[in-house]
C-alpha positions as a Markdown table, in Angstrom:
| # | Residue | x | y | z |
|---|---|---|---|---|
| 1 | Unk | 94.5 | 69.5 | 124.4 |
| 2 | Unk | 96.2 | 72.7 | 122.6 |
| 3 | Unk | 94.4 | 76.5 | 123.2 |
| 4 | Unk | 92.2 | 76.9 | 120.8 |
| 5 | Unk | 91.6 | 74.1 | 119.5 |
| 6 | Unk | 89.9 | 73.6 | 115.9 |
| 7 | Unk | 86.9 | 73.3 | 117.6 |
| 8 | Unk | 86.4 | 76.6 | 119.6 |
| 9 | Unk | 88.0 | 77.9 | 116.0 |
| 10 | Unk | 85.3 | 76.4 | 114.0 |
| 11 | Unk | 82.3 | 77.7 | 116.7 |
| 12 | Unk | 84.2 | 81.3 | 116.3 |
| 13 | Unk | 83.6 | 81.6 | 112.7 |
| 14 | Unk | 79.9 | 80.2 | 112.8 |
| 15 | Unk | 79.0 | 83.3 | 115.1 |
| 16 | Unk | 79.6 | 81.8 | 118.8 |
| 17 | Unk | 80.2 | 85.1 | 120.7 |
| 18 | Unk | 80.8 | 82.8 | 123.8 |
| 19 | Unk | 83.9 | 80.6 | 121.7 |
| 20 | Unk | 85.3 | 84.2 | 120.9 |
| 21 | Unk | 85.2 | 85.5 | 124.4 |
| 22 | Unk | 87.2 | 82.5 | 125.2 |
| 23 | Unk | 89.7 | 83.2 | 122.6 |
| 24 | Unk | 89.8 | 87.0 | 124.1 |
| 25 | Unk | 90.0 | 85.9 | 127.7 |
| 26 | Unk | 93.2 | 83.3 | 126.5 |
| 27 | Unk | 94.7 | 85.4 | 124.4 |
| 28 | Unk | 94.3 | 88.8 | 126.3 |
| 29 | Unk | 98.1 | 89.0 | 128.2 |
| 30 | Unk | 100.2 | 87.8 | 125.7 |
| 31 | Unk | 98.7 | 90.2 | 123.0 |
| 32 | Unk | 98.8 | 93.1 | 125.9 |
| 33 | Unk | 102.7 | 92.5 | 126.7 |
| 34 | Unk | 103.3 | 92.3 | 122.8 |
| 35 | Unk | 101.9 | 95.7 | 122.5 |
| 36 | Unk | 103.2 | 97.2 | 125.2 |
| 37 | Unk | 106.6 | 96.4 | 124.2 |
| 38 | Unk | 105.9 | 98.1 | 120.3 |
| 39 | Unk | 104.3 | 101.1 | 121.7 |
| 40 | Unk | 105.3 | 101.8 | 125.2 |
| 41 | Unk | 101.9 | 102.6 | 125.8 |
| 42 | Unk | 99.0 | 100.7 | 127.9 |
| 43 | Unk | 96.5 | 102.7 | 126.6 |
| 44 | Unk | 97.4 | 102.5 | 123.1 |
| 45 | Unk | 98.0 | 98.7 | 123.8 |
| 46 | Unk | 94.5 | 98.6 | 125.1 |
| 47 | Unk | 93.1 | 100.0 | 122.5 |
| 48 | Unk | 94.5 | 98.2 | 119.4 |
| 49 | Unk | 94.1 | 95.0 | 120.9 |
| 50 | Unk | 90.1 | 96.1 | 121.4 |
| 51 | Unk | 90.3 | 97.0 | 117.7 |
| 52 | Unk | 92.1 | 93.8 | 116.1 |
| 53 | Unk | 89.7 | 91.5 | 118.1 |
| 54 | Unk | 86.8 | 93.5 | 116.7 |
| 55 | Unk | 88.5 | 93.3 | 113.3 |
| 56 | Unk | 88.9 | 89.5 | 113.9 |
| 57 | Unk | 85.3 | 88.9 | 114.7 |
| 58 | Unk | 84.0 | 91.4 | 111.9 |
| 59 | Unk | 85.9 | 88.5 | 110.0 |
| 60 | Unk | 85.5 | 85.5 | 111.6 |
| 61 | Unk | 84.2 | 83.8 | 108.7 |
| 62 | Unk | 88.3 | 83.4 | 107.6 |
| 63 | Unk | 89.4 | 82.0 | 110.1 |
| 64 | Unk | 90.4 | 78.5 | 109.4 |
| 65 | Unk | 89.8 | 76.1 | 112.5 |
| 66 | Unk | 93.5 | 74.4 | 111.1 |
| 67 | Unk | 95.9 | 77.2 | 110.9 |
| 68 | Unk | 97.6 | 78.6 | 114.2 |
| 69 | Unk | 94.9 | 81.2 | 115.7 |
| 70 | Unk | 98.3 | 82.6 | 117.7 |
| 71 | Unk | 99.7 | 83.4 | 114.6 |
| 72 | Unk | 96.9 | 85.5 | 113.0 |
| 73 | Unk | 96.3 | 87.2 | 116.0 |
| 74 | Unk | 99.8 | 88.4 | 116.7 |
| 75 | Unk | 100.3 | 89.4 | 112.7 |
| 76 | Unk | 96.8 | 91.0 | 112.7 |
| 77 | Unk | 98.1 | 93.4 | 115.7 |
| 78 | Unk | 101.7 | 93.8 | 114.7 |
| 79 | Unk | 100.0 | 94.7 | 111.1 |
| 80 | Unk | 97.8 | 97.2 | 112.9 |
| 81 | Unk | 100.8 | 98.7 | 115.0 |
| 82 | Unk | 102.5 | 99.8 | 112.2 |
| 83 | Unk | 99.8 | 101.1 | 109.8 |
| 84 | Unk | 99.6 | 103.6 | 113.2 |
| 85 | Unk | 103.1 | 104.4 | 113.4 |
| 86 | Unk | 103.0 | 104.8 | 109.4 |
| 87 | Unk | 99.9 | 107.1 | 109.7 |
| 88 | Unk | 101.3 | 109.3 | 113.0 |
| 89 | Unk | 104.8 | 109.6 | 111.0 |
| 90 | Unk | 102.5 | 110.6 | 107.7 |
| 91 | Unk | 100.4 | 113.2 | 110.4 |
| 92 | Unk | 103.9 | 114.4 | 111.6 |
| 93 | Unk | 104.9 | 115.4 | 107.8 |
| 94 | Unk | 102.0 | 117.1 | 107.0 |
| 95 | Unk | 102.5 | 119.0 | 110.5 |
| 96 | Unk | 105.8 | 119.9 | 109.1 |
| 97 | Unk | 104.9 | 121.0 | 105.9 |
| 98 | Unk | 102.4 | 122.8 | 107.0 |
| 99 | Unk | 104.3 | 124.9 | 109.3 |
| 100 | Unk | 107.1 | 125.6 | 107.5 |
| 101 | Unk | 104.4 | 127.3 | 104.6 |
| 102 | Unk | 102.7 | 129.5 | 107.8 |
| 103 | Unk | 106.4 | 130.7 | 109.1 |
């Protein structure tokens, strides 16, 4: 049997915290490796994983048990990281614009 199976995903979508904990435990290591590769920072990788799993829990009723949870998770991780990159880039531009006005 592949993990996670549809039954576990259905339980998560119904609010089963124990099933959700199983998902987090199962996917933590590959998610951490993926995030560390993109971010090059252990703590930031941990923060992204925490944020994404919180978002998934908040939107658990939208989980489709017949769809690959792994794909769903990694797309969410990637999008969250890219959003952080965009925010960082925007912050850098704003700082530079501010410094240009001050100087």
